[in-house]
C-alpha positions in Angstrom: 77.9 -6.5 -26.1 75.6 -4.1 -24.3 71.8 -4.0 -23.9 71.6 -0.2 -24.0 74.1 1.4 -26.5 73.2 5.0 -25.6 73.7 4.4 -21.9 77.0 2.6 -22.4 78.2 5.3 -24.7 77.2 8.0 -22.2 79.0 6.2 -19.4 82.2 5.9 -21.4 82.0 9.5 -22.5 81.4 10.6 -18.9 84.8 9.1 -17.9 86.6 11.1 -20.6 86.8 8.4 -23.2 86.6 9.7 -26.8 83.8 7.5 -28.1 82.1 7.8 -31.5 78.4 8.6 -32.1 76.1 5.6 -32.2 75.6 4.2 -35.6 72.2 2.5 -36.1 72.5 0.0 -38.9 68.8 -0.7 -39.4 69.4 -2.4 -42.8 71.8 -4.9 -41.4 74.7 -3.9 -43.7 77.3 -4.0 -41.0 76.0 -7.2 -39.2 73.1 -9.4 -39.8 71.8 -9.7 -36.2 72.7 -6.6 -34.3 72.3 -3.1 -35.6 73.7 -0.4 -33.3 77.4 0.3 -32.7 79.8 2.8 -31.2 83.6 2.7 -31.3 86.5 3.9 -29.1 90.2 3.3 -28.4 91.1 1.2 -25.3 94.0 2.2 -23.0 96.4 0.2 -25.2 95.4 2.2 -28.3 93.6 -0.7 -29.9 90.1 0.0 -31.4 87.1 -1.3 -29.5 83.5 -1.7 -30.7 80.4 -1.6 -28.6 77.6 -3.6 -30.1 74.0 -3.5 -28.8 72.1 -6.7 -28.4 68.6 -6.5 -27.1 67.7 -10.1 -28.0 70.0 -13.2 -28.2 70.0 -15.4 -31.3 68.9 -18.9 -30.3 71.8 -21.2 -29.6 74.3 -18.4 -28.9 
């Protein structure tokens, strides 16, 4: 998880990583607590997902 999805995406892209555009899921369709995502492939070829969290859910 990251606290600033746009900055994290820009940092990855700046190192040459092919990272998707940020998706803002304002309606909570993809996840009920966190609504901004970006994806990329790690060095092993497996998919990775950046997820923005600006506020922690109590107890987590």
